[in-house]
C-alpha positions as CSV (number, residue, x, y, z in Angstrom):
1,M,-22.5,23.2,120.3
2,P,-22.8,20.7,117.5
3,A,-22.6,16.9,118.1
4,I,-19.6,15.0,116.9
5,Q,-20.6,13.3,113.7
6,P,-19.4,9.9,112.6
7,P,-17.8,9.6,109.1
8,L,-20.3,9.4,106.3
9,G,-20.5,6.5,103.9
10,V,-19.5,2.9,104.8
11,K,-19.2,2.4,108.5
12,T,-16.2,0.9,110.1
13,Q,-15.5,-0.3,113.6
14,A,-14.0,3.2,114.3
15,A,-17.3,4.9,113.4
16,L,-19.2,6.1,116.4
17,P,-22.8,7.3,116.8
18,V,-23.4,11.1,117.4
19,R,-22.3,12.4,120.8
20,V,-21.9,15.6,122.6
21,P,-18.4,17.2,122.7
22,L,-17.8,17.7,126.4
23,V,-15.9,20.8,127.6
24,T,-12.2,20.8,128.3
25,Q,-11.8,24.3,129.8
26,P,-13.5,25.8,132.9
27,M,-16.5,28.1,132.3
28,G,-17.6,31.1,134.3
29,V,-21.2,31.9,135.4
30,L,-22.3,33.7,132.3
31,A,-20.7,31.1,129.9
32,S,-22.3,28.3,131.9
33,L,-25.7,30.0,131.7
34,R,-25.4,30.5,127.9
35,A,-24.2,26.9,127.5
36,A,-27.0,25.5,129.7
37,R,-29.7,27.3,127.8
38,T,-28.5,25.9,124.5
39,N,-27.5,22.4,125.6
40,L,-27.4,21.5,129.3
41,L,-24.9,18.7,128.6
42,S,-22.3,21.2,127.3
43,I,-21.5,22.2,130.9
44,I,-20.2,18.7,131.6
45,P,-16.4,18.5,131.6
46,D,-14.8,15.8,129.6
47,I,-12.9,14.7,132.7
48,A,-16.2,13.6,134.2
49,T,-16.0,10.5,131.9
50,R,-12.7,9.6,133.5
51,Q,-12.9,10.6,137.2
52,P,-15.2,9.5,140.0
53,M,-16.1,13.1,141.0
54,V,-15.5,16.6,139.7
55,S,-16.1,19.7,141.9
56,G,-16.2,23.5,141.3
57,R,-18.0,26.7,141.9
58,T,-20.4,28.6,139.5
59,G,-22.3,31.0,141.7
60,K,-22.4,28.2,144.4
61,R,-20.4,25.1,145.1
62,W,-21.2,22.1,142.9
63,H,-20.1,18.5,142.6
64,M,-20.6,16.0,139.7
65,V,-20.6,12.4,140.9
66,M,-19.9,9.4,138.7
67,D,-18.7,6.9,141.3
68,P,-21.3,4.0,141.7
69,A,-20.7,3.7,145.5
70,A,-21.2,7.4,146.0
71,L,-24.3,7.3,143.8
72,R,-25.7,4.5,145.9
73,R,-25.2,6.7,148.9
74,I,-27.0,9.7,147.3
75,L,-29.9,7.7,145.8
76,L,-30.5,5.0,148.4
77,E,-28.6,5.2,151.7
78,K,-28.9,8.9,152.3
79,L,-32.0,9.7,150.1
80,D,-33.5,12.3,152.5
81,D,-30.2,14.2,152.8
82,Y,-30.1,14.7,149.0
83,P,-33.6,16.1,147.9
84,K,-34.1,17.3,144.3
85,S,-32.4,20.6,143.7
86,D,-34.2,23.9,143.8
87,V,-33.4,24.4,140.1
88,T,-35.3,21.2,139.2
89,K,-38.3,22.2,141.4
90,N,-38.4,25.7,140.1
91,L,-38.5,24.4,136.5
92,L,-41.2,21.9,137.0
93,R,-43.4,23.0,139.9
94,P,-45.5,25.4,137.7
95,A,-46.5,22.5,135.5
96,I,-46.8,19.5,137.8
97,G,-47.1,21.0,141.3
98,E,-46.1,18.9,144.3
99,S,-46.5,15.6,142.4
100,L,-44.5,12.5,142.9
101,F,-41.6,13.9,140.8
102,I,-41.1,16.9,143.0
103,A,-42.5,16.0,146.5
104,E,-40.2,15.1,149.3
105,G,-40.3,13.1,152.5
106,A,-43.7,12.0,153.9
107,H,-45.7,13.8,151.2
108,W,-43.8,11.9,148.5
109,R,-44.0,8.5,150.4
110,W,-47.8,8.5,150.7
111,Q,-48.3,9.4,147.0
112,R,-45.9,6.7,146.0
113,R,-47.8,4.1,148.0
114,A,-51.1,5.3,146.6
115,T,-50.0,5.2,143.0
116,A,-47.8,2.1,142.9
117,P,-50.6,-0.4,142.3
118,A,-51.4,1.3,139.0
119,F,-48.0,0.3,137.7
120,S,-48.1,-3.3,138.8
121,H,-46.9,-5.9,136.3
122,R,-50.4,-7.1,135.8
123,N,-51.8,-3.7,135.1
124,V,-49.0,-2.7,132.8
125,S,-49.3,-6.0,130.8
126,N,-53.0,-5.3,130.4
127,L,-52.2,-2.1,128.5
128,A,-50.1,-3.9,125.9
129,P,-52.9,-4.0,123.3
130,V,-53.1,-0.2,123.4
131,M,-49.4,0.0,122.7
132,T,-49.5,-2.4,119.7
133,E,-52.6,-0.7,118.3
134,A,-50.8,2.7,118.4
135,A,-47.8,1.0,116.7
136,G,-50.1,-0.3,114.0
137,R,-51.4,3.2,113.3
138,T,-47.8,4.3,112.9
139,L,-47.2,1.6,110.3
140,D,-50.1,3.0,108.3
141,R,-48.6,6.5,108.4
142,L,-45.2,5.2,107.3
143,Q,-46.8,3.2,104.5
144,A,-48.4,6.5,103.2
145,Q,-45.1,8.2,103.2
146,Q,-43.1,5.8,101.1
147,G,-40.3,7.3,99.0
148,R,-39.9,10.3,101.4
149,A,-37.6,10.8,104.3
150,V,-39.5,10.7,107.6
151,N,-38.7,12.4,110.9
152,M,-39.1,9.4,113.1
153,Y,-38.7,11.6,116.2
154,D,-42.0,13.3,115.3
155,E,-43.5,10.0,114.6
156,M,-42.5,8.5,117.9
157,V,-43.8,11.5,119.8
158,A,-47.1,11.1,118.0
159,T,-47.1,7.3,118.7
160,T,-46.3,7.5,122.4
161,F,-48.7,10.4,123.0
162,D,-51.4,8.3,121.3
163,V,-50.6,5.5,123.9
164,I,-50.5,7.7,127.0
165,S,-53.6,9.7,126.0
166,E,-55.5,6.4,125.4
167,V,-54.5,4.8,128.7
168,T,-55.3,8.1,130.5
169,F,-58.5,9.3,128.8
170,S,-59.8,6.2,127.1
171,D,-63.4,6.9,127.9
172,D,-63.4,10.7,127.5
173,Q,-64.2,11.6,124.0
174,G,-64.6,15.3,124.9
175,I,-60.9,15.7,125.8
176,D,-58.9,17.8,123.4
177,R,-55.8,15.6,123.5
178,G,-54.0,17.8,120.9
179,A,-54.5,20.8,123.2
180,V,-53.0,18.9,126.1
181,H,-50.0,17.8,124.0
182,D,-49.4,21.3,122.6
183,A,-49.5,23.0,126.1
184,I,-47.0,20.5,127.5
185,E,-44.7,20.9,124.5
186,Q,-44.9,24.7,124.8
187,Y,-44.1,24.6,128.5
188,I,-41.1,22.4,128.0
189,A,-39.8,24.5,125.1
190,E,-40.2,27.9,126.8
191,A,-40.2,27.3,130.5
192,G,-37.8,24.5,130.7
193,K,-34.7,26.6,129.9
194,V,-32.5,27.3,132.9
195,S,-32.9,30.9,134.1
196,L,-30.1,33.0,135.6
197,F,-32.5,33.3,138.6
198,D,-32.4,29.5,138.9
199,L,-28.6,29.3,138.7
200,F,-28.3,31.7,141.6
201,G,-31.0,30.0,143.6
202,L,-33.6,32.7,143.7
203,P,-37.0,31.5,145.1
204,D,-39.6,30.4,142.6
205,W,-42.0,33.2,143.4
206,V,-39.6,35.5,141.5
207,P,-41.1,35.6,138.0
208,R,-39.2,33.8,135.2
209,P,-40.1,35.4,131.8
210,G,-40.2,32.1,129.8
211,R,-42.6,30.5,132.3
212,L,-44.9,33.5,132.2
213,I,-45.1,33.1,128.4
214,S,-46.3,29.5,128.6
215,G,-48.3,29.9,131.8
216,K,-51.8,30.4,130.3
217,A,-51.6,27.2,128.1
218,M,-50.5,25.2,131.2
219,K,-53.3,26.7,133.3
220,D,-55.9,25.8,130.7
221,T,-54.5,22.3,130.5
222,K,-54.8,21.9,134.3
223,S,-58.4,23.0,134.1
224,L,-59.1,20.5,131.4
225,A,-57.5,17.7,133.4
226,D,-59.5,18.7,136.5
227,R,-62.8,18.4,134.5
228,A,-61.8,15.0,133.1
229,I,-61.0,13.7,136.6
230,E,-64.2,14.9,138.1
231,A,-66.3,13.6,135.2
232,R,-64.7,10.2,135.4
233,A,-65.1,10.0,139.2
234,A,-68.9,10.6,138.7
235,R,-69.5,7.7,136.5
236,Q,-68.7,3.9,136.3
237,S,-66.0,2.9,133.8
238,T,-66.3,-0.4,131.9
239,G,-63.7,-2.7,130.4
240,V,-60.0,-2.9,131.3
241,P,-59.3,0.0,133.7
242,D,-57.1,2.7,132.3
243,L,-54.5,4.8,134.2
244,L,-57.1,7.3,135.4
245,D,-59.3,4.6,136.7
246,L,-56.4,3.0,138.6
247,L,-55.3,6.3,140.1
248,L,-58.9,7.2,141.2
249,A,-59.0,3.8,142.9
250,G,-55.6,4.2,144.5
251,E,-55.1,4.9,148.2
252,D,-52.3,4.8,150.7
253,P,-52.5,1.3,152.2
254,D,-51.1,2.6,155.5
255,T,-53.6,5.4,156.0
256,G,-56.4,5.0,153.5
257,R,-55.7,8.5,152.2
258,R,-56.8,9.2,148.6
259,M,-55.7,12.0,146.3
260,N,-57.9,15.1,145.9
261,T,-58.5,16.5,142.4
262,A,-55.5,18.8,142.4
263,E,-53.1,16.0,143.6
264,M,-54.6,13.6,141.0
265,R,-54.2,16.2,138.3
266,D,-50.6,17.0,139.1
267,N,-49.7,13.4,139.1
268,L,-51.7,12.7,135.9
269,L,-49.8,15.5,134.1
270,T,-46.5,14.1,135.4
271,F,-47.4,10.7,134.0
272,I,-48.5,12.2,130.7
273,V,-45.3,14.2,130.3
274,A,-43.0,11.4,131.4
275,G,-45.1,8.6,129.9
276,H,-44.7,9.7,126.3
277,E,-41.6,12.0,126.2
278,T,-39.1,9.5,127.6
279,T,-40.4,6.5,125.6
280,A,-40.5,8.6,122.4
281,L,-36.9,9.5,122.9
282,A,-35.8,5.9,123.6
283,L,-37.5,4.8,120.4
284,S,-36.1,7.7,118.3
285,W,-32.6,7.0,119.4
286,S,-33.1,3.2,119.0
287,L,-34.2,3.7,115.4
288,Y,-31.3,6.1,114.7
289,L,-28.9,3.4,116.1
290,C,-30.6,0.7,114.0
291,A,-30.0,2.8,110.9
292,F,-26.5,3.5,112.0
293,D,-25.7,-0.3,112.3
294,P,-27.7,-2.1,109.5
295,A,-26.3,-5.5,110.6
296,V,-27.8,-5.2,114.1
297,Q,-31.1,-3.9,112.5
298,D,-31.3,-7.0,110.3
299,E,-30.7,-9.3,113.2
300,A,-33.4,-7.6,115.2
301,R,-35.8,-7.7,112.3
302,A,-35.3,-11.4,112.0
303,E,-36.0,-11.8,115.7
304,A,-39.2,-9.7,115.5
305,Q,-40.5,-11.6,112.5
306,R,-39.7,-15.0,114.1
307,V,-41.6,-14.1,117.3
308,L,-44.5,-12.5,115.5
309,G,-45.0,-15.5,113.2
310,G,-48.4,-15.2,111.5
311,R,-50.0,-13.0,114.2
312,T,-51.2,-9.6,113.5
313,G,-49.5,-7.9,116.5
314,F,-47.3,-8.5,119.5
315,E,-48.5,-9.2,123.0
316,A,-47.0,-8.7,126.4
317,D,-45.9,-12.3,126.8
318,H,-43.8,-11.9,123.6
319,I,-41.4,-9.5,125.4
320,P,-39.1,-12.2,126.9
321,K,-38.5,-13.6,123.4
322,L,-37.5,-10.2,122.0
323,G,-34.1,-10.2,123.7
324,L,-32.1,-8.3,121.1
325,I,-34.7,-5.6,120.7
326,R,-34.7,-5.1,124.4
327,R,-30.9,-4.9,124.4
328,I,-31.1,-2.2,121.6
329,V,-33.4,-0.2,123.8
330,D,-31.1,-0.6,126.8
331,E,-28.1,0.5,124.8
332,A,-30.0,3.5,123.4
333,L,-30.9,4.5,127.0
334,R,-27.2,4.1,127.9
335,L,-25.9,6.3,125.1
336,Y,-28.8,8.8,125.1
337,P,-30.5,8.7,128.6
338,P,-33.6,11.0,128.5
339,A,-32.9,12.5,131.9
340,A,-29.2,12.9,131.1
341,L,-28.3,15.2,134.0
342,V,-30.1,15.4,137.4
343,S,-29.3,17.4,140.4
344,R,-29.8,17.3,144.2
345,T,-29.2,19.8,147.0
346,A,-27.2,18.5,150.0
347,R,-29.2,19.0,153.2
348,Q,-26.6,17.7,155.6
349,A,-22.8,17.7,155.8
350,D,-21.4,14.6,154.2
351,E,-18.4,13.1,152.4
352,L,-18.4,11.6,148.9
353,C,-15.3,10.1,147.3
354,G,-13.2,11.5,150.2
355,R,-14.5,15.1,149.4
356,E,-16.4,17.4,151.8
357,I,-20.0,18.1,151.0
358,R,-21.5,21.1,152.7
359,P,-25.2,21.8,153.3
360,G,-26.5,23.7,150.3
361,D,-24.0,22.3,147.8
362,T,-25.5,21.3,144.5
363,V,-24.7,17.6,143.8
364,M,-25.2,16.6,140.2
365,V,-25.5,13.2,138.6
366,P,-24.4,13.6,135.0
367,I,-26.0,10.4,133.8
368,Y,-24.7,11.1,130.2
369,A,-21.1,11.1,131.5
370,L,-21.8,8.1,133.9
371,H,-23.0,6.0,131.0
372,R,-19.9,6.8,128.9
373,H,-17.4,6.6,131.8
374,H,-14.1,5.0,130.6
375,Q,-13.6,3.1,133.9
376,L,-17.1,1.6,133.9
377,W,-17.7,0.7,130.3
378,E,-15.7,-0.9,127.5
379,D,-15.8,1.2,124.3
380,P,-18.1,3.7,126.1
381,D,-19.1,5.7,123.1
382,A,-19.7,2.7,120.8
383,F,-23.1,1.2,120.0
384,R,-22.8,-2.4,121.3
385,P,-26.1,-4.0,122.3
386,D,-24.2,-7.2,122.8
387,R,-22.7,-5.8,126.0
388,W,-26.1,-6.5,127.6
389,G,-26.0,-10.2,126.8
390,D,-22.4,-11.3,127.1
391,G,-22.7,-12.3,130.8
392,G,-20.5,-9.4,131.9
393,K,-21.5,-7.8,135.2
394,I,-22.6,-4.1,135.0
395,D,-22.6,-2.2,138.3
396,R,-26.2,-1.4,139.2
397,Y,-25.2,2.3,139.9
398,A,-23.3,2.6,136.6
399,Y,-26.6,2.5,134.6
400,L,-29.3,4.9,135.7
401,P,-31.7,5.7,132.9
402,F,-34.6,5.6,135.3
403,G,-32.7,6.6,138.5
404,D,-32.6,4.1,141.3
405,G,-33.4,3.6,145.0
406,P,-36.9,4.4,146.4
407,R,-37.3,7.1,143.8
408,I,-36.7,5.0,140.8
409,C,-39.1,6.0,138.0
410,I,-42.5,4.4,138.9
411,G,-43.3,4.0,135.2
412,A,-40.1,2.2,134.1
413,S,-41.7,-1.1,133.4
414,F,-44.5,0.7,131.4
415,A,-41.9,2.6,129.3
416,L,-39.7,-0.5,128.6
417,Q,-42.7,-2.6,127.6
418,E,-44.0,0.1,125.3
419,A,-40.5,0.7,123.7
420,V,-39.9,-3.0,123.0
421,L,-43.4,-3.6,121.6
422,I,-43.4,-0.6,119.3
423,L,-39.8,-1.1,118.1
424,A,-40.5,-4.7,117.4
425,T,-43.6,-3.8,115.4
426,L,-41.7,-1.2,113.3
427,L,-38.7,-3.4,112.6
428,A,-40.8,-6.4,111.6
429,R,-42.4,-4.3,108.8
430,F,-39.9,-1.7,107.7
431,R,-36.2,-1.3,107.0
432,F,-34.8,2.1,108.2
433,T,-31.8,3.8,106.6
434,S,-30.0,7.0,107.4
435,V,-30.5,10.2,105.3
436,K,-27.1,11.6,104.3
437,G,-26.2,14.8,106.1
438,R,-29.1,14.7,108.5
439,A,-27.7,13.1,111.6
440,P,-29.5,14.2,114.8
441,D,-27.8,16.5,117.3
442,P,-28.1,15.3,121.0
443,V,-29.3,18.4,122.9
444,M,-30.7,18.5,126.4
445,I,-33.0,21.2,127.8
446,L,-35.2,19.2,130.1
447,T,-34.6,15.9,128.3
448,L,-32.0,14.7,125.8
449,R,-33.7,15.2,122.4
450,P,-32.4,14.6,118.9
451,E,-32.2,18.3,117.7
452,G,-33.1,18.5,114.0
453,G,-35.0,15.2,114.2
454,V,-34.2,11.6,113.3
455,W,-34.6,11.6,109.6
456,L,-34.8,8.1,108.1
457,E,-36.1,6.4,105.0
458,A,-38.6,3.7,105.8
459,E,-38.8,0.9,103.2
460,P,-41.4,-1.9,103.6
461,V,-39.9,-5.4,103.9
């Protein structure tokens, strides 16, 4: 289903950035499956942007929840009663095992305690030079492509994978980083599509054809990661510790338990996938929005150049001074959240928004609809980075690009620092303009990607 496009030519206040046309009629099982395999967001009813909760049955009972108080109950107050759905686990377990993203209960808690120090403010700040150096290499690539339209989505994927591979495998010259990236991309493209077996809740030992296709590449990547972990553990690293060093040093402060190689590998692959995919998307959509609104882009460029001054690159302590650029990233994450729809399975009987929840019900959080809800946001489909700086109060559970509660994304501060530093670097040196007729199409399989790419012209300033 194609995105709704804004008018071409001179933009007016009525022009809106691209968005997904949400459905207005109920869909059956097969129609839902076809829609979900093409664009998962196309199963969200438009009424979800105007009601606190929408319920139905497609093979099994489901509920979409957009009410902040109910979301607080799901994500914080009753966390253990709403574990990640079987569909989510079936999609991701072959790639990342029982890592932080999938694990539940005590197994999740000890892993979270062991890995949390790696993402402390100090450790994340120490990685800022890696981020700005990767942004500098992107500037060089853009300089070499002057006069041609550039797919900035591809560029941002390359940039953020450059960052995550460097902070993961900085000392390991023998690692084929390209092979790791290709295997992950192949798995997401082929195995991430919702299967009819998933929709009906069949166990994950029942083979899914798409996941069989991509299985060998993922198996080879796991073996490669195992070798890297074992080789690093056998020698002494020097310099600023990277993510792999920090994970190897991590232990549960309550029990002293450390991760074995398989546990380390599954979490490492989780961080590699999440650590570059989500930030690449935030940057791609931010650049699209800057090209969509040249006035905002010009103001952000002036801010970046003022903060940069005569320096060669940004540092972590510059981030508080890059307020508008941070607001652009926040607004991009509101309009195009990478994890735009997440689901849970109710374990206990409950009540949400006055409606009965039965054990086994699927409870979905359509973050895309939540972020565009007419009762929670003014001009919900409009690009307005100023909404983040006007002193208005935004309900904590109306904005969930990284989730919330105990299971909030452990790498949120890493992703935000990376996005702000890279976007500031790009805007300080280039002016980005849209390419007529090549607007991106927001499509979600596992994440909300700009289908067709983000094609922009990049002109040095």
